[in-house]
C-alpha positions in Angstrom: -12.5 11.5 3.6 -11.3 9.7 0.5 -13.9 10.2 -2.3 -13.4 7.5 -4.9 -14.5 9.7 -7.8 -13.3 7.1 -10.3 -12.7 3.5 -9.6 -10.5 2.6 -12.5 -7.0 3.6 -13.6 -5.2 4.3 -16.9 -2.0 2.7 -15.5 -1.3 -0.9 -14.3 1.3 -0.4 -11.6 2.4 -3.8 -10.4 2.4 -3.0 -6.7 -1.1 -1.3 -6.7 -2.9 -2.1 -3.5 -6.3 -1.6 -5.1 -6.0 -3.9 -8.1 -3.0 -6.2 -7.4 -3.6 -7.3 -3.8 -6.1 -9.5 -2.0 -9.2 -7.2 -2.4 -10.9 -7.3 -5.7 -14.0 -5.4 -4.8 -13.3 -2.8 -7.5 -14.6 -5.4 -10.0 -18.0 -5.3 -8.3 -18.4 -1.5 -8.4 -19.1 1.1 -11.2 -16.1 2.6 -12.9 -17.2 6.2 -12.3 -19.0 7.6 -9.2 -22.6 8.4 -10.3 -23.8 11.9 -9.6 -26.5 10.5 -7.2 -23.7 9.2 -5.0 -21.9 12.5 -5.0 -25.2 14.3 -4.1 -26.0 11.9 -1.3 -22.5 12.2 0.1 -22.9 16.0 0.1 -26.2 15.6 1.9 -24.6 13.3 4.5 -21.8 15.8 5.0 -24.3 18.6 5.4 -26.1 16.7 8.1 -22.9 15.9 9.9 -21.6 19.5 9.7 -24.9 21.0 10.9 -24.9 18.7 13.9 -21.2 18.7 14.9 -19.9 22.0 13.4 -16.4 20.9 12.7 -14.0 23.8 11.8 -13.5 22.3 8.4 -13.4 19.0 6.4 -10.8 17.6 4.1 -11.9 15.7 1.0 -9.4 13.8 -0.9 -10.4 13.0 -4.5 -9.0 9.5 -5.1 -9.3 6.4 -7.3 -8.3 4.5 -9.2 -7.2 7.6 -11.1 -9.5 10.5 -10.1 -8.6 12.6 -13.2 -10.4 9.9 -15.4 -13.6 11.7 -14.1 -12.5 14.6 -16.4 -12.3 18.3 -15.7 -16.0 18.6 -15.8 -16.6 15.7 -13.4 -14.2 17.1 -10.8 -15.7 20.6 -11.2 -19.3 19.3 -10.7 -18.4 17.2 -7.7 -16.5 20.0 -5.9 -19.3 22.4 -6.7 -22.0 20.1 -5.3 -20.0 19.4 -2.2 -19.1 23.1 -1.5 -22.6 24.3 -2.1 -24.1 21.7 0.2 -21.8 21.7 3.2 -22.0 24.7 5.7 -18.3 24.5 6.9 -15.1 25.2 5.0 -14.0 22.4 2.7 -10.4 21.7 1.6 -9.9 19.6 -1.5 -7.0 17.4 -2.3 -6.5 15.2 -5.4 -4.1 12.3 -5.5 -3.2 11.5 -9.1 -0.7 9.6 -11.1 -0.1 12.8 -13.0 -0.3 11.5 -16.5 -3.5 13.5 -17.4 -2.7 16.9 -15.9 -3.3 19.6 -18.4 -4.5 23.2 -18.6 -8.2 22.3 -18.3 -7.5 20.5 -15.0 -5.4 23.3 -13.7 -8.3 25.7 -14.3 -10.5 23.4 -12.1 -7.8 23.1 -9.5 -7.5 26.9 -9.3 -11.3 27.4 -9.2 -11.8 25.2 -6.1 -8.4 25.5 -4.5 -7.4 21.9 -5.0 -4.0 20.8 -3.6 -2.5 18.2 -6.0 -0.3 15.3 -5.0 1.4 13.3 -7.7 2.7 9.7 -7.5 6.3 9.3 -8.9 9.0 6.8 -7.9 12.1 8.8 -8.9 13.6 9.3 -12.3 12.6 7.6 -15.5 14.2 4.2 -14.8 12.9 4.0 -11.3 9.4 5.2 -12.1 9.0 3.0 -15.2 10.1 -0.1 -13.4 6.6 -0.4 -11.8 4.4 2.5 -13.0 3.5 1.4 -16.5 0.6 1.1 -18.8 -1.1 -2.2 -19.4 0.8 -2.5 -22.7 4.2 -2.1 -21.0 4.8 1.6 -21.9 6.3 3.7 -19.1 4.5 6.6 -17.6 7.4 8.9 -16.6 7.3 11.2 -19.7 3.7 12.1 -19.2 4.1 12.5 -15.4 7.1 14.8 -16.0 4.9 16.9 -18.3 2.2 17.2 -15.7 4.6 18.0 -12.9 6.2 20.7 -15.0 2.7 22.4 -15.4 2.0 21.9 -11.7 5.3 23.3 -10.5 4.3 26.7 -11.9 1.3 26.7 -9.6 2.8 26.8 -6.1 -0.6 27.2 -4.4 -1.8 24.0 -6.0 1.3 21.7 -5.7 1.0 19.5 -2.6 3.9 17.3 -3.3 5.1 13.9 -4.5 4.3 10.4 -3.2 7.0 7.8 -3.9 6.7 4.1 -3.3 10.1 2.6 -2.2 11.8 0.0 -4.3 15.0 -1.1 -2.5 16.5 -2.1 -5.9 16.6 1.6 -6.8 19.5 3.7 -5.5 18.0 5.7 -2.6 20.0 8.9 -2.9 19.6 8.9 -6.7 15.8 8.5 -6.3 15.7 11.4 -3.8 17.7 13.7 -5.9 15.7 12.8 -9.0 12.5 13.7 -7.1 14.1 17.0 -5.9 14.3 18.1 -9.6 10.6 18.5 -9.5 10.8 20.9 -6.4 8.2 19.0 -4.3 7.1 21.0 -1.2 6.6 17.6 0.5 7.7 14.0 -0.2 5.9 11.0 1.1 8.1 7.9 1.0 5.8 4.8 1.2 6.7 1.3 2.2 5.2 -1.0 -0.5 2.1 -2.6 1.0 2.4 -6.1 2.3 1.3 -8.5 5.0 2.6 -11.6 6.7 0.5 -13.6 4.2 1.8 -11.7 1.3 5.1 -10.0 2.3 6.7 -7.2 0.4 9.9 -7.8 -1.6 12.8 -8.9 0.6 10.7 -8.9 3.7 9.1 -11.7 5.5 9.7 -14.3 8.2 12.6 -16.0 6.5 14.3 -12.9 5.2 16.9 -11.3 7.5 18.3 -7.8 7.4 16.8 -4.3 7.2 16.7 -3.5 3.5 14.0 -0.8 3.9 15.6 0.8 6.9 18.9 0.9 5.0 17.3 2.6 2.0 15.4 5.1 4.2 18.5 5.8 6.4 20.5 6.7 3.2 17.8 9.2 2.2 17.4 10.5 5.8 21.1 11.3 6.1 21.2 13.0 2.7 18.0 15.0 3.7 19.1 15.8 7.3 22.6 16.8 6.4 21.7 19.2 3.6 22.9 22.7 4.3 19.4 24.1 3.8 15.9 22.6 3.8 15.2 21.1 0.4 11.7 19.6 1.0 9.5 18.2 3.8 9.5 14.4 4.2 6.5 13.5 6.3 7.8 10.1 7.6 11.1 11.6 8.8 9.6 14.7 10.3 7.0 12.6 12.1 9.7 10.3 13.6 11.6 13.4 14.8 8.4 15.0 16.2 7.5 11.8 18.1 11.0 11.4 19.5 10.8 15.0 20.8 7.5 14.4 22.4 5.1 15.6 19.7 2.5 13.7 17.7 3.7 13.4 14.1 1.5 13.4 11.0 2.4 10.1 9.3 -0.1 7.3 9.5 2.9 4.9 9.3 4.3 5.8 12.8 2.9 6.9 16.1 0.0 5.8 18.2 -2.7 8.2 17.1 -6.0 6.7 15.8 -6.6 7.0 12.1 -10.0 8.4 11.3 -10.0 8.2 7.5 -13.4 7.4 5.9 -13.6 6.1 2.3 -16.6 6.6 -0.1 -16.5 4.0 -2.9 -18.0 4.7 -6.4 -21.2 2.9 -5.5 -21.7 4.8 -2.2 -20.3 2.1 0.1 -18.5 3.5 3.1 -15.2 1.8 3.9 -12.4 2.1 6.4 -9.0 3.3 5.4 -8.1 1.9 1.9 -4.9 0.2 3.1 -7.0 -2.5 4.7 -7.7 -3.8 1.2 -4.4 -5.6 1.3 -5.5 -7.9 4.1 -8.3 -9.8 2.4 -11.1 -9.4 -0.2 -13.5 -6.9 1.4 -10.9 -6.1 4.1 -11.9 -2.4 4.2 -15.6 -2.8 4.0 -18.0 -1.9 6.8 -21.5 -2.7 5.5 -22.4 1.0 5.6 -23.4 3.2 2.7 -24.3 6.9 2.2 -27.9 6.1 1.2 -28.6 4.3 4.5 -26.2 5.7 7.0 -25.2 9.2 8.2 -21.7 10.0 9.2 -22.7 9.9 12.8 -23.4 6.2 12.3 -20.0 5.9 10.5 -18.0 7.4 13.4 -19.9 5.1 15.9 -19.0 2.0 13.9 -16.4 -0.4 15.4 -14.0 0.1 12.5 -13.3 3.6 14.0 -13.9 2.7 17.6 -11.8 -0.5 18.3 -8.8 -0.6 20.5 -6.4 2.2 19.9 -2.9 3.3 20.9 -1.0 0.7 22.9 -4.2 -1.4 23.4 -4.3 -2.1 19.7 -0.9 -3.7 19.6 0.4 -7.2 20.2 2.3 -8.0 23.4 5.7 -7.9 21.5 5.0 -4.4 20.3 3.8 -3.1 23.7 7.1 -4.2 25.3 9.3 -2.7 22.6 11.3 0.4 23.6 10.5 2.0 20.2 6.7 1.6 20.4 5.7 5.1 21.2 7.5 6.3 18.1 7.0 3.3 15.8 3.4 2.8 16.9 3.4 -0.7 15.5 3.6 0.6 11.9 0.7 0.8 9.5 -2.0 -1.5 10.9 -2.6 -3.4 7.7 1.1 -4.4 7.6 0.5 -6.4 10.8 -2.1 -8.7 9.3 -1.7 -12.5 9.3 -4.5 -15.0 8.7 -5.6 -16.5 11.9 -4.4 -13.7 14.2 -5.6 -10.7 12.3 -3.7 -7.5 13.3 -2.4 -9.0 16.6 1.2 -9.2 15.2 4.2 -6.9 14.8 4.5 -5.2 11.5 6.0 -7.2 8.6 8.4 -4.2 8.6 9.2 -4.5 12.3 13.0 -4.8 12.0 13.2 -1.9 9.5 11.0 0.4 11.6 13.1 -0.4 14.7 16.4 0.3 12.9 15.1 3.5 11.3 13.8 4.9 14.6 17.1 4.0 16.3 19.1 5.8 13.6 17.0 9.0 13.7 17.2 8.9 17.6 21.0 8.7 17.4 21.3 11.6 15.0 19.0 13.8 17.1 20.7 12.9 20.4 24.1 13.7 18.9 23.0 17.1 17.7 21.2 18.0 20.9 24.3 17.1 22.9 26.4 19.3 20.6 23.9 22.2 21.1 24.0 21.7 24.9 27.8 21.7 24.9 27.9 24.8 22.7 25.4 26.6 25.0 27.3 25.6 28.1 30.5 26.9 26.5 28.9 30.2 25.5 27.6 30.7 29.1 31.0 30.0 30.6 
């Protein structure tokens, strides 16, 4: 569950899917989540946990920028939730990192928060997009926050990087490694067929995003020792070898993320906000609906797996790995999600490259084993 503890942000990143894309519902909602919404969310989770007895629940404190709620706001929200819900809760906070300080670290330690930080590389790469409204870059403050967080291995979840193909891929990767992230998430910038991402769209040939990711993959894969986890690459490898993968960008597993907005509205996964105004809305809210109602809603019970994909995707040899990409990236006015991803050529090229690398290594291992046996 994404808990939108604060609906505003202290940065003005030019690619932000919440403020800079089709959906503008943030303008109609309160800036901070009222305590009544937090208490009602906790009540609904207690109901759900008492009936279904899940082994645990993960709550991601999100925004906007969740740290704008302040150390006290995060502390109170986590306490209310933990006191109310009769199953183990794990807390994650996804932050831009500019506000991390010792007070926040105390709250993170108290509740066992895992902290993910958004950063796009070194200073030049990060400050190209991740700036304040007055044009100032954010890298210096993020670096300060990450330096504090790196000393707290139990709290540090990793770094989330949005790809800009104008940045050198290996330089970005190595700049991020300087912050010792236990995990990297490399994100394709959000876009649809109506509003394509940079260098991508019906009239733009080539595979710029695959080329960028392949350069990072080879640098990561060929390292003499494991430097970090990269969820996208590991998920593709897992899927190629018959597993499930963990990335929502690839694979055919159904995504069951639930989003609680600052006003108590219950939405689908946030990424649907790039499709249209209100694209993630369901008409549900925590004051009227329990989470049993939520999980019975068509947003989480529509076609899944191969049945959710267009004919072109279903006939593609890469489909069980690619999975059609992130659902929102398939959107086009008039046909909805019944399209290949706007990143289709890039996803195909990336999967093919990773497959070639794995097959070559497996063949070498097989030959070495046969030679040893002889």
